[in-house]
PQR file of N, CA, C, O and H, with PARSE charges and radii, in Angstrom:
ATOM      1  N   UNK A   1     -18.623 -96.634 -90.573 -0.4000 1.5000
ATOM      2  CA  UNK A   1     -19.233 -97.947 -90.655 -0.0000 2.0000
ATOM      3  C   UNK A   1     -18.143 -99.018 -90.642  0.5500 1.7000
ATOM      4  O   UNK A   1     -17.027 -98.804 -91.115 -0.5500 1.4000
ATOM      5  N   UNK A   2     -18.496-100.154 -90.097 -0.4000 1.5000
ATOM      6  CA  UNK A   2     -17.579-101.292 -90.054 -0.0000 2.0000
ATOM      7  C   UNK A   2     -18.127-102.414 -90.926  0.5500 1.7000
ATOM      8  O   UNK A   2     -19.315-102.733 -90.884 -0.5500 1.4000
ATOM      9  H   UNK A   2     -19.403-100.328 -89.713  0.4000 1.0000
ATOM     10  N   UNK A   3     -17.236-103.002 -91.713 -0.4000 1.5000
ATOM     11  CA  UNK A   3     -17.614-104.072 -92.623 -0.0000 2.0000
ATOM     12  C   UNK A   3     -16.719-105.277 -92.377  0.5500 1.7000
ATOM     13  O   UNK A   3     -15.496-105.148 -92.307 -0.5500 1.4000
ATOM     14  H   UNK A   3     -16.271-102.742 -91.747  0.4000 1.0000
ATOM     15  N   UNK A   4     -17.331-106.448 -92.246 -0.4000 1.5000
ATOM     16  CA  UNK A   4     -16.582-107.682 -92.042 -0.0000 2.0000
ATOM     17  C   UNK A   4     -16.419-108.392 -93.379  0.5500 1.7000
ATOM     18  O   UNK A   4     -17.382-108.619 -94.111 -0.5500 1.4000
ATOM     19  H   UNK A   4     -18.324-106.553 -92.303  0.4000 1.0000
ATOM     20  N   UNK A   5     -15.170-108.734 -93.674 -0.4000 1.5000
ATOM     21  CA  UNK A   5     -14.843-109.432 -94.914 -0.0000 2.0000
ATOM     22  C   UNK A   5     -14.301-110.809 -94.548  0.5500 1.7000
ATOM     23  O   UNK A   5     -13.355-110.924 -93.770 -0.5500 1.4000
ATOM     24  H   UNK A   5     -14.388-108.550 -93.080  0.4000 1.0000
ATOM     25  N   UNK A   6     -14.896-111.838 -95.105 -0.4000 1.5000
ATOM     26  CA  UNK A   6     -14.466-113.211 -94.861 -0.0000 2.0000
ATOM     27  C   UNK A   6     -13.499-113.635 -95.957  0.5500 1.7000
ATOM     28  O   UNK A   6     -13.811-113.554 -97.145 -0.5500 1.4000
ATOM     29  H   UNK A   6     -15.665-111.745 -95.738  0.4000 1.0000
ATOM     30  N   UNK A   7     -12.330-114.085 -95.545 -0.4000 1.5000
ATOM     31  CA  UNK A   7     -11.303-114.563 -96.471 -0.0000 2.0000
ATOM     32  C   UNK A   7     -11.117-116.052 -96.211  0.5500 1.7000
ATOM     33  O   UNK A   7     -10.629-116.448 -95.153 -0.5500 1.4000
ATOM     34  H   UNK A   7     -12.076-114.151 -94.580  0.4000 1.0000
ATOM     35  N   UNK A   8     -11.506-116.869 -97.175 -0.4000 1.5000
ATOM     36  CA  UNK A   8     -11.498-118.317 -96.982 -0.0000 2.0000
ATOM     37  C   UNK A   8     -10.648-118.971 -98.067  0.5500 1.7000
ATOM     38  O   UNK A   8     -10.776-118.646 -99.247 -0.5500 1.4000
ATOM     39  H   UNK A   8     -11.903-116.547 -98.035  0.4000 1.0000
ATOM     40  N   UNK A   9      -9.785-119.887 -97.660 -0.4000 1.5000
ATOM     41  CA  UNK A   9      -8.930-120.614 -98.596 -0.0000 2.0000
ATOM     42  C   UNK A   9      -9.740-121.713 -99.269  0.5500 1.7000
ATOM     43  O   UNK A   9     -10.311-122.564 -98.587 -0.5500 1.4000
ATOM     44  H   UNK A   9      -9.681-120.150 -96.701  0.4000 1.0000
ATOM     45  N   UNK A  10      -9.798-121.707-100.590 -0.4000 1.5000
ATOM     46  CA  UNK A  10     -10.449-122.754-101.373 -0.0000 2.0000
ATOM     47  C   UNK A  10      -9.355-123.704-101.852  0.5500 1.7000
ATOM     48  O   UNK A  10      -8.692-123.453-102.858 -0.5500 1.4000
ATOM     49  H   UNK A  10      -9.334-121.016-101.144  0.4000 1.0000
ATOM     50  N   UNK A  11      -9.181-124.784-101.125 -0.4000 1.5000
ATOM     51  CA  UNK A  11      -8.090-125.726-101.398 -0.0000 2.0000
ATOM     52  C   UNK A  11      -8.208-126.331-102.793  0.5500 1.7000
ATOM     53  O   UNK A  11      -7.209-126.504-103.491 -0.5500 1.4000
ATOM     54  H   UNK A  11      -9.720-124.988-100.307  0.4000 1.0000
ATOM     55  N   UNK A  12      -9.428-126.649-103.191 -0.4000 1.5000
ATOM     56  CA  UNK A  12      -9.656-127.265-104.490 -0.0000 2.0000
ATOM     57  C   UNK A  12      -9.215-126.353-105.639  0.5500 1.7000
ATOM     58  O   UNK A  12      -8.575-126.805-106.589 -0.5500 1.4000
ATOM     59  H   UNK A  12     -10.240-126.509-102.624  0.4000 1.0000
ATOM     60  N   UNK A  13      -9.558-125.086-105.544 -0.4000 1.5000
ATOM     61  CA  UNK A  13      -9.210-124.122-106.597 -0.0000 2.0000
ATOM     62  C   UNK A  13      -7.822-123.522-106.394  0.5500 1.7000
ATOM     63  O   UNK A  13      -7.238-122.970-107.327 -0.5500 1.4000
ATOM     64  H   UNK A  13     -10.078-124.719-104.773  0.4000 1.0000
ATOM     65  N   UNK A  14      -7.294-123.630-105.174 -0.4000 1.5000
ATOM     66  CA  UNK A  14      -5.977-123.073-104.868 -0.0000 2.0000
ATOM     67  C   UNK A  14      -5.964-121.558-104.797  0.5500 1.7000
ATOM     68  O   UNK A  14      -4.979-120.917-105.161 -0.5500 1.4000
ATOM     69  H   UNK A  14      -7.768-124.078-104.416  0.4000 1.0000
ATOM     70  N   UNK A  15      -7.077-120.985-104.319 -0.4000 1.5000
ATOM     71  CA  UNK A  15      -7.181-119.526-104.223 -0.0000 2.0000
ATOM     72  C   UNK A  15      -7.847-119.116-102.919  0.5500 1.7000
ATOM     73  O   UNK A  15      -8.567-119.898-102.298 -0.5500 1.4000
ATOM     74  H   UNK A  15      -7.878-121.506-104.023  0.4000 1.0000
ATOM     75  N   UNK A  16      -7.591-117.868-102.513 -0.4000 1.5000
ATOM     76  CA  UNK A  16      -8.315-117.243-101.419 -0.0000 2.0000
ATOM     77  C   UNK A  16      -9.555-116.581-102.005  0.5500 1.7000
ATOM     78  O   UNK A  16      -9.494-116.000-103.088 -0.5500 1.4000
ATOM     79  H   UNK A  16      -7.006-117.233-103.018  0.4000 1.0000
ATOM     80  N   UNK A  17     -10.679-116.663-101.299 -0.4000 1.5000
ATOM     81  CA  UNK A  17     -11.932-116.071-101.750 -0.0000 2.0000
ATOM     82  C   UNK A  17     -12.415-115.083-100.695  0.5500 1.7000
ATOM     83  O   UNK A  17     -12.441-115.394 -99.504 -0.5500 1.4000
ATOM     84  H   UNK A  17     -10.729-117.135-100.418  0.4000 1.0000
ATOM     85  N   UNK A  18     -12.797-113.887-101.146 -0.4000 1.5000
ATOM     86  CA  UNK A  18     -13.327-112.854-100.247 -0.0000 2.0000
ATOM     87  C   UNK A  18     -14.816-112.684-100.505  0.5500 1.7000
ATOM     88  O   UNK A  18     -15.250-112.521-101.645 -0.5500 1.4000
ATOM     89  H   UNK A  18     -12.776-113.635-102.114  0.4000 1.0000
ATOM     90  N   UNK A  19     -15.599-112.724 -99.418 -0.4000 1.5000
ATOM     91  CA  UNK A  19     -17.034-112.458 -99.488 -0.0000 2.0000
ATOM     92  C   UNK A  19     -17.422-111.645 -98.266  0.5500 1.7000
ATOM     93  O   UNK A  19     -16.660-111.534 -97.305 -0.5500 1.4000
ATOM     94  H   UNK A  19     -15.247-112.856 -98.492  0.4000 1.0000
ATOM     95  N   UNK A  20     -18.621-111.077 -98.318 -0.4000 1.5000
ATOM     96  CA  UNK A  20     -19.095-110.307 -97.174 -0.0000 2.0000
ATOM     97  C   UNK A  20     -20.610-110.211 -97.197  0.5500 1.7000
ATOM     98  O   UNK A  20     -21.210-109.954 -98.240 -0.5500 1.4000
ATOM     99  H   UNK A  20     -19.240-111.167 -99.098  0.4000 1.0000
ATOM    100  N   UNK A  21     -21.219-110.417 -96.049 -0.4000 1.5000
ATOM    101  CA  UNK A  21     -22.652-110.182 -95.915 -0.0000 2.0000
ATOM    102  C   UNK A  21     -22.933-108.690 -95.792  0.5500 1.7000
ATOM    103  O   UNK A  21     -24.060-108.245 -96.012 -0.5500 1.4000
ATOM    104  H   UNK A  21     -20.732-110.626 -95.201  0.4000 1.0000
ATOM    105  N   UNK A  22     -21.909-107.921 -95.440 -0.4000 1.5000
ATOM    106  CA  UNK A  22     -22.062-106.481 -95.232 -0.0000 2.0000
ATOM    107  C   UNK A  22     -21.937-105.670 -96.519  0.5500 1.7000
ATOM    108  O   UNK A  22     -22.456-104.556 -96.605 -0.5500 1.4000
ATOM    109  H   UNK A  22     -20.994-108.283 -95.261  0.4000 1.0000
ATOM    110  N   UNK A  23     -21.253-106.221 -97.517 -0.4000 1.5000
ATOM    111  CA  UNK A  23     -21.010-105.498 -98.771 -0.0000 2.0000
ATOM    112  C   UNK A  23     -21.602-106.314 -99.919  0.5500 1.7000
ATOM    113  O   UNK A  23     -21.008-107.291-100.376 -0.5500 1.4000
ATOM    114  H   UNK A  23     -20.831-107.125 -97.447  0.4000 1.0000
ATOM    115  N   UNK A  24     -22.772-105.898-100.371 -0.4000 1.5000
ATOM    116  CA  UNK A  24     -23.478-106.613-101.431 -0.0000 2.0000
ATOM    117  C   UNK A  24     -22.631-106.648-102.701  0.5500 1.7000
ATOM    118  O   UNK A  24     -22.133-105.620-103.160 -0.5500 1.4000
ATOM    119  H   UNK A  24     -23.254-105.105-100.000  0.4000 1.0000
ATOM    120  N   UNK A  25     -22.475-107.855-103.262 -0.4000 1.5000
ATOM    121  CA  UNK A  25     -21.753-108.017-104.514 -0.0000 2.0000
ATOM    122  C   UNK A  25     -20.274-108.317-104.380  0.5500 1.7000
ATOM    123  O   UNK A  25     -19.593-108.510-105.387 -0.5500 1.4000
ATOM    124  H   UNK A  25     -22.879-108.690-102.889  0.4000 1.0000
ATOM    125  N   UNK A  26     -19.762-108.361-103.159 -0.4000 1.5000
ATOM    126  CA  UNK A  26     -18.330-108.620-102.986 -0.0000 2.0000
ATOM    127  C   UNK A  26     -18.038-110.110-103.092  0.5500 1.7000
ATOM    128  O   UNK A  26     -18.393-110.888-102.207 -0.5500 1.4000
ATOM    129  H   UNK A  26     -20.316-108.205-102.341  0.4000 1.0000
ATOM    130  N   UNK A  27     -17.395-110.494-104.173 -0.4000 1.5000
ATOM    131  CA  UNK A  27     -16.883-111.849-104.367 -0.0000 2.0000
ATOM    132  C   UNK A  27     -15.621-111.698-105.208  0.5500 1.7000
ATOM    133  O   UNK A  27     -15.686-111.418-106.405 -0.5500 1.4000
ATOM    134  H   UNK A  27     -17.107-109.861-104.892  0.4000 1.0000
ATOM    135  N   UNK A  28     -14.482-111.885-104.569 -0.4000 1.5000
ATOM    136  CA  UNK A  28     -13.192-111.773-105.243 -0.0000 2.0000
ATOM    137  C   UNK A  28     -12.348-112.986-104.896  0.5500 1.7000
ATOM    138  O   UNK A  28     -12.569-113.637-103.875 -0.5500 1.4000
ATOM    139  H   UNK A  28     -14.429-112.113-103.596  0.4000 1.0000
ATOM    140  N   UNK A  29     -11.374-113.286-105.755 -0.4000 1.5000
ATOM    141  CA  UNK A  29     -10.453-114.377-105.438 -0.0000 2.0000
ATOM    142  C   UNK A  29      -9.056-114.032-105.915  0.5500 1.7000
ATOM    143  O   UNK A  29      -8.867-113.229-106.829 -0.5500 1.4000
ATOM    144  H   UNK A  29     -11.194-112.757-106.584  0.4000 1.0000
ATOM    145  N   UNK A  30      -8.074-114.664-105.267 -0.4000 1.5000
ATOM    146  CA  UNK A  30      -6.670-114.458-105.618 -0.0000 2.0000
ATOM    147  C   UNK A  30      -5.846-115.607-105.046  0.5500 1.7000
ATOM    148  O   UNK A  30      -6.219-116.205-104.037 -0.5500 1.4000
ATOM    149  H   UNK A  30      -8.227-115.316-104.524  0.4000 1.0000
ATOM    150  N   UNK A  31      -4.743-115.905-105.686 -0.4000 1.5000
ATOM    151  CA  UNK A  31      -3.838-116.935-105.191 -0.0000 2.0000
ATOM    152  C   UNK A  31      -3.036-116.480-103.987  0.5500 1.7000
ATOM    153  O   UNK A  31      -2.449-117.299-103.279 -0.5500 1.4000
ATOM    154  H   UNK A  31      -4.441-115.419-106.506  0.4000 1.0000
ATOM    155  N   UNK A  32      -3.010-115.172-103.753 -0.4000 1.5000
ATOM    156  CA  UNK A  32      -2.248-114.593-102.644 -0.0000 2.0000
ATOM    157  C   UNK A  32      -3.184-113.866-101.683  0.5500 1.7000
ATOM    158  O   UNK A  32      -4.032-113.081-102.108 -0.5500 1.4000
ATOM    159  H   UNK A  32      -3.486-114.507-104.328  0.4000 1.0000
ATOM    160  N   UNK A  33      -3.028-114.129-100.397 -0.4000 1.5000
ATOM    161  CA  UNK A  33      -3.855-113.456 -99.398 -0.0000 2.0000
ATOM    162  C   UNK A  33      -3.599-111.953 -99.403  0.5500 1.7000
ATOM    163  O   UNK A  33      -4.542-111.164 -99.343 -0.5500 1.4000
ATOM    164  H   UNK A  33      -2.340-114.767-100.052  0.4000 1.0000
ATOM    165  N   UNK A  34      -2.335-111.551 -99.474 -0.4000 1.5000
ATOM    166  CA  UNK A  34      -2.011-110.120 -99.496 -0.0000 2.0000
ATOM    167  C   UNK A  34      -2.611-109.425-100.713  0.5500 1.7000
ATOM    168  O   UNK A  34      -3.146-108.321-100.601 -0.5500 1.4000
ATOM    169  H   UNK A  34      -1.568-112.192 -99.523  0.4000 1.0000
ATOM    170  N   UNK A  35      -2.523-110.067-101.869 -0.4000 1.5000
ATOM    171  CA  UNK A  35      -3.092-109.484-103.091 -0.0000 2.0000
ATOM    172  C   UNK A  35      -4.606-109.376-102.982  0.5500 1.7000
ATOM    173  O   UNK A  35      -5.197-108.404-103.453 -0.5500 1.4000
ATOM    174  H   UNK A  35      -2.089-110.963-101.960  0.4000 1.0000
ATOM    175  N   UNK A  36      -5.233-110.364-102.365 -0.4000 1.5000
ATOM    176  CA  UNK A  36      -6.684-110.332-102.202 -0.0000 2.0000
ATOM    177  C   UNK A  36      -7.104-109.185-101.297  0.5500 1.7000
ATOM    178  O   UNK A  36      -8.078-108.492-101.589 -0.5500 1.4000
ATOM    179  H   UNK A  36      -4.754-111.153-101.982  0.4000 1.0000
ATOM    180  N   UNK A  37      -6.393-108.981-100.217 -0.4000 1.5000
ATOM    181  CA  UNK A  37      -6.708-107.874 -99.305 -0.0000 2.0000
ATOM    182  C   UNK A  37      -6.606-106.541-100.041  0.5500 1.7000
ATOM    183  O   UNK A  37      -7.454-105.669 -99.855 -0.5500 1.4000
ATOM    184  H   UNK A  37      -5.602-109.544 -99.980  0.4000 1.0000
ATOM    185  N   UNK A  38      -5.588-106.373-100.867 -0.4000 1.5000
ATOM    186  CA  UNK A  38      -5.450-105.132-101.642 -0.0000 2.0000
ATOM    187  C   UNK A  38      -6.608-104.967-102.616  0.5500 1.7000
ATOM    188  O   UNK A  38      -7.125-103.862-102.775 -0.5500 1.4000
ATOM    189  H   UNK A  38      -4.899-107.082-101.018  0.4000 1.0000
ATOM    190  N   UNK A  39      -7.021-106.042-103.267 -0.4000 1.5000
ATOM    191  CA  UNK A  39      -8.159-105.981-104.194 -0.0000 2.0000
ATOM    192  C   UNK A  39      -9.437-105.610-103.462  0.5500 1.7000
ATOM    193  O   UNK A  39     -10.248-104.840-103.977 -0.5500 1.4000
ATOM    194  H   UNK A  39      -6.601-106.941-103.138  0.4000 1.0000
ATOM    195  N   UNK A  40      -9.622-106.154-102.261 -0.4000 1.5000
ATOM    196  CA  UNK A  40     -10.810-105.832-101.466 -0.0000 2.0000
ATOM    197  C   UNK A  40     -10.825-104.347-101.118  0.5500 1.7000
ATOM    198  O   UNK A  40     -11.867-103.697-101.207 -0.5500 1.4000
ATOM    199  H   UNK A  40      -8.964-106.779-101.843  0.4000 1.0000
ATOM    200  N   UNK A  41      -9.678-103.813-100.722 -0.4000 1.5000
ATOM    201  CA  UNK A  41      -9.608-102.397-100.340 -0.0000 2.0000
ATOM    202  C   UNK A  41      -9.936-101.472-101.514  0.5500 1.7000
ATOM    203  O   UNK A  41     -10.431-100.363-101.314 -0.5500 1.4000
ATOM    204  H   UNK A  41      -8.832-104.341-100.649  0.4000 1.0000
ATOM    205  N   UNK A  42      -9.664-101.924-102.723 -0.4000 1.5000
ATOM    206  CA  UNK A  42     -10.016-101.142-103.911 -0.0000 2.0000
ATOM    207  C   UNK A  42     -11.498-101.309-104.248  0.5500 1.7000
ATOM    208  O   UNK A  42     -12.161-100.348-104.638 -0.5500 1.4000
ATOM    209  H   UNK A  42      -9.262-102.825-102.886  0.4000 1.0000
ATOM    210  N   UNK A  43     -12.016-102.530-104.097 -0.4000 1.5000
ATOM    211  CA  UNK A  43     -13.394-102.826-104.485 -0.0000 2.0000
ATOM    212  C   UNK A  43     -14.436-102.266-103.525  0.5500 1.7000
ATOM    213  O   UNK A  43     -15.529-101.894-103.954 -0.5500 1.4000
ATOM    214  H   UNK A  43     -11.477-103.311-103.780  0.4000 1.0000
ATOM    215  N   UNK A  44     -14.118-102.199-102.234 -0.4000 1.5000
ATOM    216  CA  UNK A  44     -15.103-101.770-101.230 -0.0000 2.0000
ATOM    217  C   UNK A  44     -15.708-100.404-101.557  0.5500 1.7000
ATOM    218  O   UNK A  44     -16.933-100.295-101.605 -0.5500 1.4000
ATOM    219  H   UNK A  44     -13.230-102.501-101.886  0.4000 1.0000
ATOM    220  N   UNK A  45     -14.911 -99.361-101.782 -0.4000 1.5000
ATOM    221  CA  UNK A  45     -15.525 -98.059-102.081 -0.0000 2.0000
ATOM    222  C   UNK A  45     -16.413 -98.092-103.326  0.5500 1.7000
ATOM    223  O   UNK A  45     -17.471 -97.464-103.353 -0.5500 1.4000
ATOM    224  H   UNK A  45     -13.916 -99.450-101.743  0.4000 1.0000
ATOM    225  N   UNK A  46     -15.981 -98.825-104.355 -0.4000 1.5000
ATOM    226  CA  UNK A  46     -16.767 -98.921-105.582 -0.0000 2.0000
ATOM    227  C   UNK A  46     -18.097 -99.619-105.332  0.5500 1.7000
ATOM    228  O   UNK A  46     -19.139 -99.161-105.800 -0.5500 1.4000
ATOM    229  H   UNK A  46     -15.121 -99.335-104.333  0.4000 1.0000
ATOM    230  N   UNK A  47     -18.064-100.730-104.592 -0.4000 1.5000
ATOM    231  CA  UNK A  47     -19.292-101.471-104.309 -0.0000 2.0000
ATOM    232  C   UNK A  47     -20.227-100.680-103.402  0.5500 1.7000
ATOM    233  O   UNK A  47     -21.443-100.697-103.598 -0.5500 1.4000
ATOM    234  H   UNK A  47     -17.218-101.102-104.211  0.4000 1.0000
ATOM    235  N   UNK A  48     -19.674 -99.990-102.416 -0.4000 1.5000
ATOM    236  CA  UNK A  48     -20.525 -99.192-101.534 -0.0000 2.0000
ATOM    237  C   UNK A  48     -21.216 -98.082-102.315  0.5500 1.7000
ATOM    238  O   UNK A  48     -22.381 -97.773-102.062 -0.5500 1.4000
ATOM    239  H   UNK A  48     -18.687 -99.976-102.257  0.4000 1.0000
ATOM    240  N   UNK A  49     -20.507 -97.486-103.257 -0.4000 1.5000
ATOM    241  CA  UNK A  49     -21.119 -96.446-104.096 -0.0000 2.0000
ATOM    242  C   UNK A  49     -22.223 -97.044-104.966  0.5500 1.7000
ATOM    243  O   UNK A  49     -23.300 -96.461-105.091 -0.5500 1.4000
ATOM    244  H   UNK A  49     -19.561 -97.737-103.463  0.4000 1.0000
ATOM    245  N   UNK A  50     -21.956 -98.212-105.572 -0.4000 1.5000
ATOM    246  CA  UNK A  50     -22.973 -98.879-106.386 -0.0000 2.0000
ATOM    247  C   UNK A  50     -24.194 -99.267-105.560  0.5500 1.7000
ATOM    248  O   UNK A  50     -25.321 -99.253-106.057 -0.5500 1.4000
ATOM    249  H   UNK A  50     -21.080 -98.685-105.471  0.4000 1.0000
ATOM    250  N   UNK A  51     -23.962 -99.614-104.298 -0.4000 1.5000
ATOM    251  CA  UNK A  51     -25.053 -99.985-103.392 -0.0000 2.0000
ATOM    252  C   UNK A  51     -25.692 -98.769-102.735  0.5500 1.7000
ATOM    253  O   UNK A  51     -26.513 -98.906-101.828 -0.5500 1.4000
ATOM    254  H   UNK A  51     -23.047 -99.626-103.894  0.4000 1.0000
ATOM    255  N   UNK A  52     -25.312 -97.581-103.193 -0.4000 1.5000
ATOM    256  CA  UNK A  52     -25.860 -96.306-102.725 -0.0000 2.0000
ATOM    257  C   UNK A  52     -25.657 -96.089-101.232  0.5500 1.7000
ATOM    258  O   UNK A  52     -26.536 -95.573-100.541 -0.5500 1.4000
ATOM    259  H   UNK A  52     -24.645 -97.470-103.930  0.4000 1.0000
ATOM    260  N   UNK A  53     -24.493 -96.487-100.749 -0.4000 1.5000
ATOM    261  CA  UNK A  53     -24.115 -96.227 -99.361 -0.0000 2.0000
ATOM    262  C   UNK A  53     -23.287 -94.948 -99.358  0.5500 1.7000
ATOM    263  O   UNK A  53     -22.153 -94.941 -99.838 -0.5500 1.4000
ATOM    264  H   UNK A  53     -23.779 -96.905-101.310  0.4000 1.0000
ATOM    265  N   UNK A  54     -23.837 -93.886 -98.829 -0.4000 1.5000
ATOM    266  CA  UNK A  54     -23.171 -92.586 -98.834 -0.0000 2.0000
ATOM    267  C   UNK A  54     -22.317 -92.444 -97.577  0.5500 1.7000
ATOM    268  O   UNK A  54     -22.736 -91.843 -96.587 -0.5500 1.4000
ATOM    269  H   UNK A  54     -24.758 -93.891 -98.440  0.4000 1.0000
ATOM    270  N   UNK A  55     -21.107 -93.012 -97.637 -0.4000 1.5000
ATOM    271  CA  UNK A  55     -20.196 -92.919 -96.501 -0.0000 2.0000
ATOM    272  C   UNK A  55     -18.863 -92.362 -96.981  0.5500 1.7000
ATOM    273  O   UNK A  55     -18.546 -92.415 -98.169 -0.5500 1.4000
ATOM    274  H   UNK A  55     -20.767 -93.500 -98.441  0.4000 1.0000
ATOM    275  N   UNK A  56     -18.096 -91.833 -96.055 -0.4000 1.5000
ATOM    276  CA  UNK A  56     -16.805 -91.251 -96.397 -0.0000 2.0000
ATOM    277  C   UNK A  56     -15.637 -92.049 -95.826  0.5500 1.7000
ATOM    278  O   UNK A  56     -14.488 -91.841 -96.213 -0.5500 1.4000
ATOM    279  H   UNK A  56     -18.353 -91.790 -95.090  0.4000 1.0000
ATOM    280  N   UNK A  57     -15.932 -92.951 -94.917 -0.4000 1.5000
ATOM    281  CA  UNK A  57     -14.881 -93.761 -94.300 -0.0000 2.0000
ATOM    282  C   UNK A  57     -15.479 -95.120 -93.932  0.5500 1.7000
ATOM    283  O   UNK A  57     -16.604 -95.216 -93.442 -0.5500 1.4000
ATOM    284  H   UNK A  57     -16.866 -93.121 -94.602  0.4000 1.0000
ATOM    285  N   UNK A  58     -14.687 -96.170 -94.184 -0.4000 1.5000
ATOM    286  CA  UNK A  58     -15.136 -97.520 -93.855 -0.0000 2.0000
ATOM    287  C   UNK A  58     -14.034 -98.239 -93.093  0.5500 1.7000
ATOM    288  O   UNK A  58     -12.870 -98.210 -93.491 -0.5500 1.4000
ATOM    289  H   UNK A  58     -13.772 -96.092 -94.582  0.4000 1.0000
ATOM    290  N   UNK A  59     -14.406 -98.874 -92.012 -0.4000 1.5000
ATOM    291  CA  UNK A  59     -13.483 -99.728 -91.267 -0.0000 2.0000
ATOM    292  C   UNK A  59     -13.709-101.160 -91.744  0.5500 1.7000
ATOM    293  O   UNK A  59     -14.828-101.671 -91.705 -0.5500 1.4000
ATOM    294  H   UNK A  59     -15.352 -98.898 -91.689  0.4000 1.0000
ATOM    295  N   UNK A  60     -12.633-101.796 -92.193 -0.4000 1.5000
ATOM    296  CA  UNK A  60     -12.739-103.146 -92.729 -0.0000 2.0000
ATOM    297  C   UNK A  60     -12.110-104.123 -91.744  0.5500 1.7000
ATOM    298  O   UNK A  60     -10.952-103.972 -91.354 -0.5500 1.4000
ATOM    299  H   UNK A  60     -11.724-101.381 -92.224  0.4000 1.0000
ATOM    300  N   UNK A  61     -12.885-105.122 -91.349 -0.4000 1.5000
ATOM    301  CA  UNK A  61     -12.430-106.163 -90.434 -0.0000 2.0000
ATOM    302  C   UNK A  61     -12.266-107.440 -91.252  0.5500 1.7000
ATOM    303  O   UNK A  61     -13.253-107.997 -91.734 -0.5500 1.4000
ATOM    304  H   UNK A  61     -13.826-105.245 -91.665  0.4000 1.0000
ATOM    305  N   UNK A  62     -11.035-107.907 -91.412 -0.4000 1.5000
ATOM    306  CA  UNK A  62     -10.753-109.112 -92.193 -0.0000 2.0000
ATOM    307  C   UNK A  62     -10.721-110.333 -91.278  0.5500 1.7000
ATOM    308  O   UNK A  62     -10.027-110.344 -90.262 -0.5500 1.4000
ATOM    309  H   UNK A  62     -10.233-107.456 -91.020  0.4000 1.0000
ATOM    310  N   UNK A  63     -11.484-111.360 -91.654 -0.4000 1.5000
ATOM    311  CA  UNK A  63     -11.470-112.634 -90.944 -0.0000 2.0000
ATOM    312  C   UNK A  63     -11.001-113.695 -91.932  0.5500 1.7000
ATOM    313  O   UNK A  63     -11.645-113.927 -92.955 -0.5500 1.4000
ATOM    314  H   UNK A  63     -12.049-111.351 -92.480  0.4000 1.0000
ATOM    315  N   UNK A  64      -9.870-114.342 -91.621 -0.4000 1.5000
ATOM    316  CA  UNK A  64      -9.365-115.359 -92.544 -0.0000 2.0000
ATOM    317  C   UNK A  64      -9.510-116.750 -91.945  0.5500 1.7000
ATOM    318  O   UNK A  64      -9.461-116.946 -90.730 -0.5500 1.4000
ATOM    319  H   UNK A  64      -9.347-114.154 -90.789  0.4000 1.0000
ATOM    320  N   UNK A  65      -9.691-117.706 -92.852 -0.4000 1.5000
ATOM    321  CA  UNK A  65      -9.874-119.090 -92.435 -0.0000 2.0000
ATOM    322  C   UNK A  65      -9.201-120.000 -93.458  0.5500 1.7000
ATOM    323  O   UNK A  65      -9.437-119.897 -94.662 -0.5500 1.4000
ATOM    324  H   UNK A  65      -9.731-117.546 -93.838  0.4000 1.0000
ATOM    325  N   UNK A  66      -8.358-120.891 -92.943 -0.4000 1.5000
ATOM    326  CA  UNK A  66      -7.697-121.868 -93.815 -0.0000 2.0000
ATOM    327  C   UNK A  66      -7.543-123.169 -93.047  0.5500 1.7000
ATOM    328  O   UNK A  66      -7.020-123.188 -91.932 -0.5500 1.4000
ATOM    329  H   UNK A  66      -8.167-120.975 -91.965  0.4000 1.0000
ATOM    330  N   UNK A  67      -7.993-124.229 -93.639 -0.4000 1.5000
ATOM    331  CA  UNK A  67      -7.920-125.551 -93.030 -0.0000 2.0000
ATOM    332  C   UNK A  67      -6.880-126.375 -93.779  0.5500 1.7000
ATOM    333  O   UNK A  67      -6.906-126.446 -95.007 -0.5500 1.4000
ATOM    334  H   UNK A  67      -8.418-124.214 -94.544  0.4000 1.0000
ATOM    335  N   UNK A  68      -5.978-126.990 -93.048 -0.4000 1.5000
ATOM    336  CA  UNK A  68      -4.971-127.875 -93.635 -0.0000 2.0000
ATOM    337  C   UNK A  68      -4.934-129.174 -92.844  0.5500 1.7000
ATOM    338  O   UNK A  68      -5.092-129.174 -91.624 -0.5500 1.4000
ATOM    339  H   UNK A  68      -5.957-126.932 -92.050  0.4000 1.0000
ATOM    340  N   UNK A  69      -4.727-130.257 -93.535 -0.4000 1.5000
ATOM    341  CA  UNK A  69      -4.578-131.557 -92.888 -0.0000 2.0000
ATOM    342  C   UNK A  69      -3.102-131.926 -92.893  0.5500 1.7000
ATOM    343  O   UNK A  69      -2.432-131.806 -93.918 -0.5500 1.4000
ATOM    344  H   UNK A  69      -4.599-130.257 -94.526  0.4000 1.0000
ATOM    345  N   UNK A  70      -2.598-132.373 -91.751 -0.4000 1.5000
ATOM    346  CA  UNK A  70      -1.191-132.729 -91.616 -0.0000 2.0000
ATOM    347  C   UNK A  70      -1.099-134.199 -91.221  0.5500 1.7000
ATOM    348  O   UNK A  70      -1.763-134.647 -90.287 -0.5500 1.4000
ATOM    349  H   UNK A  70      -3.143-132.470 -90.918  0.4000 1.0000
ATOM    350  N   UNK A  71      -0.278-134.931 -91.936 -0.4000 1.5000
ATOM    351  CA  UNK A  71      -0.066-136.337 -91.585 -0.0000 2.0000
ATOM    352  C   UNK A  71       1.007-136.422 -90.514  0.5500 1.7000
ATOM    353  O   UNK A  71       2.048-135.773 -90.615 -0.5500 1.4000
ATOM    354  H   UNK A  71       0.261-134.568 -92.696  0.4000 1.0000
ATOM    355  N   UNK A  72       0.751-137.227 -89.483 -0.4000 1.5000
ATOM    356  CA  UNK A  72       1.722-137.390 -88.393 -0.0000 2.0000
ATOM    357  C   UNK A  72       2.076-138.853 -88.223  0.5500 1.7000
ATOM    358  O   UNK A  72       2.880-139.197 -87.356 -0.5500 1.4000
ATOM    359  H   UNK A  72      -0.095-137.755 -89.401  0.4000 1.0000
TER
END
């Protein structure tokens, strides 16, 4: 199975936030994108088990988005 994880920068809070329509209950945040990806990789199997998804392998597709304004 393939799962899409959205990683969005929350400028106001100063953290990256992970959510997914494919994985019920996934909402994580971290100040570091790399740390967030590692947390997601740990949480996915646990959440899939809680959601009674009987799978042995998951392909995770990470989509990141960050908006910055630059003065010129």
